[in-house]
N, C-alpha and C positions, 0 to 999 in steps of 0.2 A: 469604588466599583465592586459590585457583588460578584463573588467568585462563582464561576460556572460549575454546576454540580455534575460529577461523573459517577455513574453507578457501575459496579463491576461484580463479577462472580467468577472465580477460578476454582472449579470443583475437583480438579485432580492435580496433585503435586507431581512435578517431574523436573528433571534437569536437562538442559540443552546448551550446547556451546554457542549456537547462533540463533538470533531472533530476526526473522524477515518481516518487514512491515510493508503493507500495501494499502494505501488510502486513495480515494478518488482525487485525481488531479487532472492536468492537461491531457486530453485524449483518453482519460480513464485507463491509462496504460498500466499503472501499478495494480489497480483493482482487478483488471482482467487477468494479468499475469499471475497474481497470487491465487485468484480463484481457480485458474487452470491447474496450478501446482497442487492445491488442496485436493482437487478431484483426482488428478493423475496419480499422486502418491498415496491416495486413500488415507489422508490424514485424519486423526481422531480429534474431535472437538473436546477441549478441556476447559473452556470458559467463554465468557462473553462480557462485553461492555456496551454502554450506551450513554448518550447525553440527553438529559431531560429538556434542555433548551431547544434542541432541534426538533423537527417534526418526527413523530413516530414512523419508523421506516423498517419494514421487513420485506424479504423476498421469499419466493418459494422456488426451490430447485429440486427436481427429482422427487416431487411430492413431500419435501421436507422444508421446514422454515430455515431461512438463512438470517442470522442475527445481524443487527447493524454493524457491530464489530465483533467478529468471532475469533477465538484463540484456538489454534490447531497444533497438534503435535505429531511429529514423525520420528519414531525412535531410531529407525534404520539410518537416517541421515543426521541424527542429533540436532533436530531443527524444530523450532516453534515459529508458527506463522501468525501474524496479526493481520487479518483480512477484513477490510472495511468496505461496506457498500453504502454507508451513510455519508452525505456531504459534510465536509468539516470546515467550510468557509467561516472564518471568524473563530474557529475552535482549534486552530493548529497547535497552540501551546498546550492545550488540554490533551490533544491527541498524542503529542510527544510525551507527555507525562504518563499516558497509558502504556506506550511502548517501553519507556524506561522502567515503569512499575513491573511489567511482565518480565523484562530482562533481569530485574533484581530477583523476582520470585523464582525464576528458573536457573539462576546463577549463570547467565549467559556471559560469554567473553566478548562477543561482538554483536552489533546491530547492523543489519543491512537494510537499507531503504531504497526504493526504486521510484523513478519519476520519468515522465515524458517531458521533453524540452523542445521548444520551438525550433524550426529549421527553415532556412531560406531556400534550401535545395528541395525541389519538389519530387525528386526521384529516389535518392539514396536514403537509407535509414541507418545512421551510424550509432554506435554505442560508446559511452565514455564512463569513466569512474572518477570519484574523488574519495579520499580516505583521510581520516583524522590521524591515522597511524602512519608516519613516514616509512616505517619498516615494511609496510605492506604494499607500498607503491611498486617496488620491484616485482612483487608477486603478481600484481595485476598486469604489469607490462610484459612479464614473462609469458602470460597466457594470451597475449595479443589484444589487450584492452587499453585504449589510449586514455591518458588523463584529460579531464576537462580543463584545458589551458586557460580559457577566458569564458566568463559567463556570470550570470546572477542566479543564485539558488534561493528559491522561495518555498513556502509551504512547510510541511512537516519535516522535510530534510533539513531545512534551515534551522527550524526550532530544535531539532535533535542535536545538530552540530553545536548550537549555542548552549544548550542546557546540559549536555553530557560532559562530565569531567573525567569519569573513571572508565566509561565504556568506549571501546573502539567503534567508531561510526564509519561505515563504508556506504557510499551512495553510487548507484548504477543508473545511468541515464540513457534513454533512447530518443532519437530525434522523432518528433511528432509533427505531422503536417497539417493537422486541423484539430479544432477543439472537440470534434466528434469522436466517438470511440474509434481508436486506432489499433486494430488487431495486428497490423504489420509491426508497429513499434512494440506491442506487447510480446510478439514472437521474438523480437530482438532482445528484450529484457530476459526472456526465458533462456535464450542462447547464452547471454552473458552470465546468468546465474548458474547455468549448467557447467560452463567453463570454470567458474570460481568455486562452486560448492560441490561439483561432481555429482549432480542429482540424476544423471543418466535419463534425462527427459528428452523425448523427441518433440521439439517445439513446432514442427511443421503442421501437425493436425490442428494446432491452435488457430491457424488462419481460417480453417473451416468451422471448427467448434465455436470460436470466439464470436463469429457473426451472429449465431443464435443467442449466445450469452449477452452480447452487446445490445441486441434489440430489447431483451428483457430488462437489462440494466438501464438503458436509455429511457424506457417507458417508466420504470420505477423512479428514476431521478427526476423526470419531468413531473410526475405526480407529487413527489416530495417538494419540488420547487413551487408548484402551484399551491400546495398546502401552506407553504411558508408565506407566499404572497397573500393568500387569503387571510392568514392570521395577522399579517402586518396591516392589511386594510382594515380589519376589525379593530385592531389596537388603535389605529389612527381615528377611526370613527368614534371610539369610546372617548378619546382625548378631545376630539373636536366637538 
C-alpha cells in the first residue's frame, strides 16, 4: 500500500507543555471547540499541515484563510492547538502522526484530544474523560469529570492511544445527539477543558457564535465531500 503523503510547515519554534488536538468527528464537536479556543485566546498561528490525498479545502474566517490543519500557539497557557477543518476519514493514522510530530517538536508532556460520542439520552449532554496516565485519573475525578467506564473509542483518539508510547494522552468526550454540528456538545468540551487546563474561557457565548461557525463549516464540508465524490466518479469512469 502506498504511504499517504503529509505536507507540513512549522515556521516558528516554541515549547509548550500541552498539545490540544481538534479534528472533525461526530457532530464536528472537536473542530468547533478548538476553533472557538483559537479565536477566544487570540492564538498565534505557527504552522500548517495538509494531505494531498484529500480534496483541497480552505475556509475564510474574518477575511483570512483558515488552513486545512492549522497549528496555533498560546504562550500564556503554555498550549499548542492542532485545529483541523479538513475531513480525515481514512487518514486517522496520518492525523495522529501529525499530532505526535507537533508534540515532539514543541517538547509537549501531554496530548489532549476531544471527541463527540453518541448518546441515547436526547436531553442531557454529559462529559467524560479517559487518560493513558493512571496517575491523572484522580486529577480528572477531583475536578468533577467522570471516567468513560464503557464505550468504543474510534478516530484519531484511538489512533493516538495506540501509537503513543511516551506521551500522556488524555481524551475528553461530550455526548452528541446528532451527526449534525452540535454546538451544545462543543460548549461541554470547552467547559471540560476550562476545568482541566484553567483556560478561563466563558463557553456560553459558544452556543451563539458556534451557530454561525457551524453553518460555514457545514457548507465547506459539504463542498469538500462533493468534490471527493466527483473525483471518485471520474476515477471510476477512467477505469471503466
